C-alpha positions in Angstrom: 128.0 -32.9 89.4 130.0 -31.0 91.0 128.2 -28.4 93.3 129.2 -25.7 94.3 129.7 -23.7 97.7 130.6 -19.6 98.6 131.0 -17.7 102.4 133.5 -14.8 103.3 133.4 -13.4 106.2 134.1 -9.2 106.5 135.9 -7.3 109.5 139.5 -7.4 110.9 142.0 -10.3 110.8 143.2 -9.9 114.3 145.6 -11.5 116.8 147.2 -14.6 116.8 147.2 -16.6 118.4 144.8 -14.8 120.6 142.2 -14.1 117.9 139.3 -10.9 119.9 135.9 -12.6 119.3 134.4 -11.0 115.7 138.1 -11.3 113.9 138.1 -13.5 110.9 141.1 -15.7 112.8 138.5 -15.9 115.7 136.1 -17.2 113.1 139.1 -19.5 111.5 139.2 -21.5 115.5 135.4 -21.5 115.9 134.4 -23.0 113.0 134.9 -25.6 110.7 133.6 -26.6 106.8 130.8 -28.1 108.0 129.9 -25.2 110.6 130.4 -22.5 108.1 127.2 -21.0 106.7 127.3 -22.2 103.0 125.1 -20.4 100.0 125.3 -22.6 97.3 125.8 -21.1 93.6 124.6 -22.5 89.6 127.0 -20.3 88.1 125.6 -19.9 84.7 127.7 -18.9 81.7 129.0 -16.2 79.7 131.2 -15.6 82.7 130.5 -18.2 85.6 131.0 -16.0 88.8 132.4 -17.4 92.0 130.8 -14.7 94.0 126.8 -14.6 94.8 124.7 -12.1 93.0 121.9 -10.5 92.2 120.6 -11.2 88.9 116.8 -10.0 89.0 117.1 -7.3 87.3 119.8 -9.3 84.2 116.7 -10.2 81.8 115.5 -6.7 82.1 119.0 -5.2 81.2 119.6 -7.6 78.8 116.7 -6.0 76.9 119.3 -3.4 76.1 121.6 -2.8 73.8 124.9 -4.2 73.8 126.8 -0.7 73.7 129.7 -1.7 71.0 126.6 -3.3 69.2 124.8 0.3 68.5 128.2 1.6 67.5 130.3 -1.6 65.4 133.6 0.4 65.3 135.6 1.3 68.1 138.4 0.2 69.7 140.5 0.5 73.2 143.0 3.9 73.3 146.2 4.3 71.8 149.1 3.1 73.8 152.4 5.4 74.2 154.5 3.4 75.5 156.2 6.4 76.4 154.2 9.2 77.7 156.7 11.5 79.3 158.2 11.9 75.5 155.0 12.0 72.9 152.4 13.9 75.6 153.2 17.1 77.2 150.9 20.0 78.4 152.6 22.7 76.5 153.1 22.2 72.6 156.0 25.0 71.8 158.4 22.2 74.4 156.9 19.3 72.3 157.9 20.7 69.5 161.3 21.1 71.0 162.0 18.0 71.9 160.8 16.9 68.4 163.9 18.5 67.2 166.3 17.8 68.7 165.0 13.8 68.7 165.1 13.8 64.7 168.9 16.2 64.6 171.4 13.9 63.0 173.3 16.1 65.4 172.6 13.6 68.0 174.0 10.9 68.3 171.2 7.6 69.3 172.9 7.6 73.7 172.2 11.1 74.0 169.0 11.4 72.8 168.1 7.9 75.3 169.6 9.8 78.0 168.2 12.9 77.6 164.9 11.4 77.0 165.1 8.6 79.4 164.3 6.1 76.6 164.9 2.6 75.3 165.0 0.0 73.4 162.5 -2.7 73.9 159.9 -5.3 72.6 161.5 -4.5 68.6 161.2 -0.6 69.0 164.5 1.0 68.6 165.3 4.7 68.6 168.1 4.3 65.9 164.8 2.8 63.9 162.0 6.2 65.1 164.7 8.6 64.0 165.1 7.2 60.9 161.5 6.6 60.3 160.3 10.4 61.5 163.4 11.9 59.3 162.0 10.2 56.0 158.8 11.1 56.7 157.8 13.9 54.4 154.8 14.9 56.6 155.6 14.1 60.0 154.5 17.1 61.5 150.7 16.7 61.0 151.1 14.9 63.9 151.1 17.0 65.9 147.5 16.7 66.9 145.7 16.9 70.9 144.6 13.4 72.9 142.1 13.4 75.2 144.5 12.0 78.2 142.6 12.5 81.1 138.9 13.9 82.4 138.8 17.5 81.1 143.0 17.4 80.5 143.9 17.5 76.3 147.5 17.8 75.6 149.2 18.0 72.6 150.9 14.5 70.8 153.0 13.2 68.3 150.4 10.9 66.9 153.4 8.9 65.1 153.9 5.1 64.6 157.5 5.6 65.1 157.0 6.1 68.1 153.5 5.5 69.5 153.0 1.7 69.9 149.5 1.0 69.6 147.9 3.9 67.6 145.2 2.0 67.1 144.4 3.7 63.6 141.6 2.0 62.2 139.3 3.3 64.7 141.4 7.2 65.4 141.8 7.8 61.6 137.5 8.7 62.3 138.2 11.3 65.0 140.9 12.9 62.2 139.4 12.6 59.0 136.8 15.6 60.3 134.0 16.5 62.7 133.1 14.5 64.5 132.5 13.0 68.1 132.7 9.5 70.5 131.6 7.9 73.5 134.0 6.7 76.1 132.7 3.2 77.8 134.5 1.1 80.0 134.1 -2.7 79.4 134.8 -4.0 83.2 135.0 -1.7 86.0 136.6 -3.8 89.6 133.1 -4.7 91.5 133.9 -2.2 94.4 134.0 0.7 92.5 131.5 2.9 92.0 130.5 3.3 88.1 130.7 7.1 86.4 132.7 5.7 83.5 131.1 7.5 80.4 132.8 10.2 78.6 132.8 12.7 75.4 135.7 13.4 73.8 136.6 15.0 69.7 139.7 14.1 69.9 141.3 10.6 70.1 142.0 9.2 73.4 144.5 7.7 75.5 143.9 5.0 77.0 144.0 5.0 80.3 141.8 9.0 80.3 139.7 6.6 82.1 140.8 4.4 85.4 140.0 1.4 87.1 141.6 -1.7 89.1 140.1 -4.3 86.0 138.4 -2.6 83.0 139.2 -2.3 79.6 138.1 1.2 78.4 137.0 2.4 74.9 136.3 4.7 72.5 132.9 4.4 70.0 133.6 7.2 67.2 129.2 8.9 65.7 130.7 9.4 62.6 132.8 7.2 59.7 135.0 9.1 57.3 135.9 7.0 53.9 139.5 6.4 53.1 141.7 7.9 50.3 140.2 6.2 47.1 137.0 4.6 48.5 134.3 4.7 45.9 132.9 8.3 44.9 129.8 7.3 46.5 131.3 6.4 49.4 132.8 10.2 50.3 131.7 12.7 52.9 130.7 10.9 57.0 128.0 8.3 57.7 126.8 6.9 60.4 128.9 4.6 63.3 125.4 3.4 64.0 124.4 -0.4 62.9 121.1 -0.6 61.0 119.3 -2.8 62.8 119.5 -1.0 65.5 118.6 2.2 63.7 115.5 0.1 62.5 114.5 -0.7 66.0 114.9 2.5 67.6 113.1 4.2 65.0 110.1 1.9 64.5 109.4 2.1 68.0 109.2 5.9 68.5 107.8 6.4 65.2 110.1 8.8 63.8 112.4 8.6 60.2 116.3 8.6 60.8 118.1 10.7 58.5 122.0 10.1 58.4 124.0 12.8 59.6 123.1 15.5 61.8 120.1 15.5 64.1 116.1 15.4 63.4 113.2 17.9 64.3 112.1 14.9 66.8 108.1 15.5 65.0 108.6 13.5 61.9 112.8 13.1 61.9 115.4 11.6 64.5 119.5 11.9 63.8 122.8 10.0 64.6 123.5 12.8 67.4 119.7 12.4 69.4 121.1 9.2 69.3 124.0 9.9 70.9 122.2 12.6 72.9 120.0 10.4 73.9 122.3 7.9 75.2 124.5 10.1 77.1 121.4 11.3 78.9 120.3 7.5 79.7 123.9 6.6 81.0 124.0 9.2 83.2 120.9 9.0 85.1 122.0 8.0 88.6 119.2 5.2 88.5 120.4 3.7 85.7 124.4 3.4 87.3 122.6 1.8 90.8 120.2 -0.3 89.4 122.4 -2.1 87.1 125.5 -1.7 88.8 126.5 -5.0 89.0 125.7 -5.5 85.2 127.9 -2.1 84.3 130.8 -3.3 85.8 131.3 -7.4 84.2 130.9 -6.5 80.5 130.2 -3.6 77.8 127.1 -1.3 79.1 123.7 -1.9 78.0 121.2 0.9 76.2 117.5 0.6 76.8 115.1 2.0 74.4 111.8 4.2 75.0 109.2 4.4 72.3 108.0 7.5 74.3 109.2 9.9 71.7 108.7 12.9 74.1 111.0 10.9 76.7 112.8 10.7 73.8 113.0 14.1 72.6 113.3 15.6 76.5 116.6 12.9 77.0 118.4 14.1 74.0 118.1 17.5 74.9 119.9 17.0 78.3 122.6 14.7 77.0 122.7 17.8 74.6 123.4 20.2 77.2 126.2 17.7 79.2 127.6 17.0 76.2 128.1 20.4 75.8 129.8 20.8 78.7 132.5 18.0 78.7 133.6 19.2 75.8 134.5 22.2 77.1 131.8 24.4 74.6 129.0 25.2 77.0 128.3 29.0 77.3 127.8 28.0 80.7 131.3 27.6 81.5 132.2 30.6 81.2 129.3 31.8 84.4 132.6 30.9 86.6 131.7 30.0 90.4 134.5 30.0 91.9 137.4 32.9 93.2 141.2 32.2 92.7 141.6 35.9 95.2 145.7 35.6 96.0 148.7 36.2 94.4 151.3 34.0 94.4 153.4 32.2 92.2 151.1 29.6 90.4 153.0 26.8 91.5 151.0 23.4 91.6 153.1 21.6 95.2 150.9 20.1 97.9 146.7 19.2 97.1 143.7 19.7 99.9 141.1 20.6 99.5 139.4 22.6 103.3 135.5 22.1 103.4 134.7 24.9 105.6 135.6 27.2 103.4 135.7 25.1 100.4 138.7 25.9 99.3 141.3 24.3 97.1 144.3 25.0 98.3 147.5 24.8 95.0 150.2 25.3 97.5 150.1 26.6 101.7 148.7 30.4 100.5 146.9 30.0 96.8 143.7 28.4 96.6 140.4 28.3 94.2 137.5 29.1 96.4 134.0 28.1 95.9 134.3 24.2 94.9 131.9 22.0 97.0 132.3 19.4 98.3 129.6 16.9 96.2 132.2 18.7 92.8 135.4 18.3 95.0 134.6 14.1 95.0 132.5 14.2 91.7 133.8 11.1 89.5 134.5 10.9 86.3 135.8 7.8 83.9 137.1 6.3 87.9 138.9 10.0 88.4 138.9 12.6 91.4 138.5 14.9 88.9 138.7 18.4 90.5 141.7 16.7 92.4 143.0 14.7 89.4 143.8 17.4 86.8 146.0 19.5 89.9 147.4 16.3 91.3 148.8 15.6 87.2 150.7 18.9 87.5 151.9 18.6 90.5 155.6 21.1 90.4 154.6 22.8 87.7 153.3 26.1 87.2 150.2 27.2 86.5 149.1 29.9 83.4 146.4 31.9 83.2 144.8 29.9 80.9 145.1 26.5 83.1 143.8 28.8 86.3 140.7 29.4 84.1 140.3 26.2 82.1 139.7 24.6 85.9 137.8 27.6 87.3 135.8 26.2 83.7 135.3 22.4 85.2 134.0 23.5 88.7 131.4 24.7 86.7 131.0 21.9 83.8 131.2 19.2 87.6 127.9 21.5 88.9 126.0 21.8 85.9 126.4 17.6 85.6 124.9 17.1 88.9 122.0 19.2 88.4 121.6 17.6 84.8 121.8 14.3 86.2 119.4 15.0 88.3 116.7 15.9 85.6 117.6 13.1 83.7 116.6 11.1 86.3 113.6 13.7 87.8 112.1 12.8 84.2 112.2 8.8 83.7 109.5 7.6 84.8 110.2 4.3 85.3 112.4 1.4 85.2 112.7 -0.4 82.9 112.1 2.5 80.4 109.2 1.9 78.3 
């Protein structure tokens, strides 16, 4: 039977042909296969890693429920293949663009040139224009999409111009009031894990970022298709019945099919969602299980402690409200934008000494702490990313207010993450 060994060396490459001691070239010159300090590996299913791993906590981690087993209806985000055309910062601009796209007065070649479009992979400008003209309800496709963290944009969600609409899942976000968990299946091993979010909208496939990962949307509620049987009218939870029964038995609470329970005798889908959102925002959970979070779908540990469940669900509800930009706390701004000017985003830079985020040479947001500036969600440094995506644009009053609310949301998130860790008495959760 074959045996597998591993060795690595971190450091500078060095100069050749005279490498200095401690460099990689020096190690290659001075060692060979017999003198290398090898580590024997024992790869096993399902991943067969060819690198050393600390797997002492794996049995503990695997006691949790894989999130795709909790929320069985799920999908990756939409792929437009032409973001610059189907999305915009301004809804009126998007409407004008699509109006031109539909007009017979413009030729296909003129439309291609004006909007930077090209035929590819079976998609053609000609067929797309024809399909939108023939669809009497095409204007219903103007909705909002979560494009990046805290960054929702108008989109024309239409099969004719979006490559992968993921209708089997996204329709549940459009049929009625809903929310969904965003999580990643894999994350590059050198990335800190920050890949959890929530949305009320359809989601772009790169709303979260990783060099390796695949982002998934997991709706809380499912809505019936038109024409389904009468008794299925109305929404029902996208929760595995086996999961519900297991959690119900652990907590000694009866499950209700919609909303929240009283948490004395009943619990509901939104209590479970909020509990999960809190657990996934525990800093200890993210560091303790970092190796496992980065290689597959995250797993949710269950508690039998009713008071702990109740407390975590409350913390999670606060987080959800903040991340959906609904919390009244967002109105208590902690930053200032004191300098009058063009409001145009030119070069984004952070002045840590004065806790200022500059958007150009003279204008800045003041009162952004280093911990908020450096905070990541979904692999993105949120305070920087939101502004850099608007380079060259003039920020409106609503934009300026929204950014300041993001700062509040991140500061409150950091506080709540600390409280969540303080609530959990130990790991594994019991």
